[in-house]
N, C-alpha and C positions, 0 to 999 in steps of 0.2 A: 504493500500501501504507500500510495507517494504521500509524504507528510503535509499537511495542510499549515500545521504551525511549527515553528523552532524556536526552543528557549532555552537563550544562554544563560550560562550564571552558575552558583555556586551549589556543590550537592554534596553531604554526608551522609551518616550514620546519626539521627538522635538521639541518645539515651535520657528517656523520662523517666519520671520517679512513678513506684507505684505507691508511695505516702506522698497525700497531700500535705499542704502547710508544713511543710517538715525543711530545714535548711539543709541545702545539699552536703555539708558532713554529718549529717546524719542519716541521710536515705539509706536506707538496708538495701533494697530490689529496682534496677531498671527493667526497663520493655525498649529494646531496639526498632526504631525506625526509620523510612527514609526521608530526609529532609534536606531542607535550602529551598533556598527561591525555586532554581531550576527542576528540581526533584518535584518538588510538591505541585509545581503550577505543572509539569508536563503530565502530574498522574491524574491532575484534575482537569486537564485538555482530555488525555485519551480515555477517562472516566466519563466525561459528556459526548464521545464518539467523535471526540476531532484526530484525525490521524496527525502524530506528534512526534516530534523526535527532540533529543535534549542533545547540546551541546556545552560539555561538560568534560569533568575529567575527576577519576578516582585512585588510586592509590594499589600495588599489586598486593593485595591483602587482603583477610579473609573479611573484613568491613565494606571496602572496593567489591568483592564479589557478590556481596548480600546487596550491595545498590544496585548493582548490574539484572541481577537476577528478578529482582523486586518490578523494577522497571519493565523489564521485557515480560514479565506476567501478566503489566497491567498495560502491554498494548505499543508501550513506548520504544518508539526505532532509538537503539543506543551504538547505532554505528559511529557516532560522533561522540562520541563519550570514551575518551581516553584513558587509559593507562599509564600512568606516572612510574619509571621505573625503581624509585627510591624511595620518593614521599610517600605517606602515610595519609590512607584517608583522612579527610577531614571530621572531626567530632565533634558536637555540642551538647553540654548535658542542661537540661534545666530544672527549675525548682516551680513547682505549681501551687500559689497564692491563690486559689479564685478569690472574687471575679475579675481581679485586676493587674497582679503582681509576678509575673511568669520570667525571671531571671536567667539570662543563659550562661554559661560559660563556653565561651569557645576553641577550640584544640585547631588553632588555623594556624597561629603568627608561629616562626618569620613567613610562612609561608606554607600553601599547600596545594593539589594537583588542580585546583581549579582555577588557582591565580597564576600557573604557569601556562597556560593558554596562551598562545599566539596568533596575529594573524591567518596565518597560514593554516591552523585548526579549526578556521571557520568554513564550513562547506560552501559551496556555491550555491547551492540550492537553496541555503538561507536566504541570499538576495532576492530571490524570484516566490518567494512561498507567500502564501497568501496573509499571515501573520507572523510576527517573529516580536519576542520579546526580551530584553534584556534590562540589567538591574544597577543599581546603585555600588552595590560593593563589587561589582566588577571594575569598577574604574580606580577601588582604593590601593591596587598594586600593581605596578610592571611585570610581567607585560602581560595579565591580562587587560590594563588599561588601553594600551595598544588595539587587543583583540575585541575591546566593546567595543570602542570607538570604529574600529574599522568595520567591524559590523553592521553598525548604524548606518555608515558615512556609504557602505555598499550596496543598502536597499534600495534596489530599483522601482520596486511596485508593490499594492498591497499595504495592510495596516502595519505598522511598528508603535508597540507599546513599550513605554521606559519606564518601569518601577522603581520610586525613589530610595527603597530599601538602604534606609539609612540606619548605618550599624558603627556608633561612633570609636567603639572599642576598637574596633577592624582597622580602622585608620591609623598613621602612623602620623600624619599630617592633616588636623582634620578642617583645618583652613583649605586643604584643596578639594574638598568638597562640593563647595556651589558652584566656583569658576568651571570644573568640570561637568557639572550638571547642568549649565549653561549650556555649552558644548553639546552635549547629550541631547540634549530636548530639542536642537535645532533639527534634530534627523525621523524626529518622533512624532506619528501622529497622533497619540495620547498619552500625555505624562501626568501617571496615577503616583499617588501617595498618601500617606496621612497626613494630618493637618500640622502636627510636630515635624515632620518630613520637609512638607514647603517651607515651614520656620527656620530648618536646618540648612537647605538649600539660600534663604536670603530671597525666597520667593509669598510671594503675596499670588494668590491663586489664578484671579481673573487676568494680573499681569504676565503668568507665564503665557498667555497667549503671544504675546509680541515674540516670544522664542522663536516660532514655527509650529508648534500642535496647533491640529485644530481644533482638540478638544481635551480640558484639563478634567479631571477627576477627583475627586477628594474624600478618600473614606473616612469617617467618620467613628466607626466601630459601633458602640451599641448607640449610635446617635443616626444612623443611617450615612449617608453618601451625597456627595453636591457636584452636580453635573456641570462642567462651563463650557461654554461655547461662543462665536462671536456675536449669536441673537440673545444671551443673556445666561441666567444659571438658574436651575431648578433643584429641591430638595427631593432626594427619595427617602420615604420613610424606611426605619430600621424595623429588622425582625428580631423580636425578642428571644430570648432563651436563659437558660441555666446554664453560667459560663463554666466550663471546666477547666479551658487553658484557652488564652485568644492567641495563643502562638501557631501562625499557620492559616489564620482566618483570613488575613490579606491575601495571601495566597491564593486562596481559595476563591476569594472575590476576583481578584487578576483572570484566572482559568474560567470562570463562569462568565464575566464580562466578556472575553476576549469572544469565548463560544458563541456568544448572543451575535454579537459582530456579525461573526461568518453565517449564523444561519440567518442574517437580515435584520435583524432588530434595531431600533431606533437606541440612544445612549441612554437614555430616559429605562428601557424596558430592561435594558443590558445591567445597567447599576441594580434595579430591582432583583433581578437575578442574582449579580454579585451581590449584595446583601444578604438574600439566601442561604447562598453556598456560605458565606461567612460564618453565618449564625448557627449552620448544623457543625461547622467545622469547631467553632468556639465550645458548643455542647460536646467535645468527644475530647479525648486524652490527647490522642494522636493528631499526625499533618499530613503525611501522606496516603496513611491508610482511612483518614479520616475525610479522603476529600469526597464530597457527595455525587449521586448519580444526575440526570437528567431526573428521574421519576421525583426522586425526593424532594427535587428545589421545587416541582410541580407542585408536589403536596402542602410541601411550605405557603408557597405563594397561593395557594387555594385556602387557607389557614388551618393547617398541620399543626400539629404542636411538636416539640423536638424533645422525649421525657427518655431519660437514664443515655443520652446520646441516638436514641434511634426516633425515626421521621413516625408518630404514629402513624 
């Protein structure tokens, strides 16, 4: 199957605690999931029926093989998922303090396989795909920075979503973030991020349209989302759920939003599906394995509740 969407960025193994409201040093057991922006969004798109390829890298280790096996089982094309010969697969340990505190301890520095991607690792087909994603964390280090900007600049057609994906702890010099986002945004069709991420990039969301995107989407978590284009802005109502883990909800939004655009929905309807997808994931512990199906999103939008992580 020829991919209609390509997702470029970080991927790794997430170790999530089986004990909630517990500091990392006291957690006794963890469960491993595939995570990271590219891992989550690619899985989310595949579950929504979009033929999707991931562009990233893992280490030559058990975690890397776990990541590849999971993605392939979800139907994601892993042809462009490289294997670094010496660096280990990126890891992330999280704490879960519902409803709104989820600290992450990253094992990515000083570098990791997906930060070692170069422009030559970007598949030529990504420039012509209907939909392509890139994210802010890809700009945090070289050579990934050059690879991310090159992938954006090569885009010849289709819709390009740039997710701000701001993780301050992953930047050696956080002051570089804002100007690099400005460069990336010039090549994006859609600029997507949370309110705090726009603030970190020094951007007022409506003013961000002047950089080049046709559409700016502000994810507001439990408050819904705001969609901004040259005709104005509109708020898309939230979907209320009991939050278990907010991590991954933004990636679920990004996947459902892009899938809806592929299906021909307008930005408001796409954001409504994004809100529903994000809410479903927030009600579950995991990220990658928590990504919803189209039927689950449909049921939530029709009024079904999410109970114990399941759509009633």
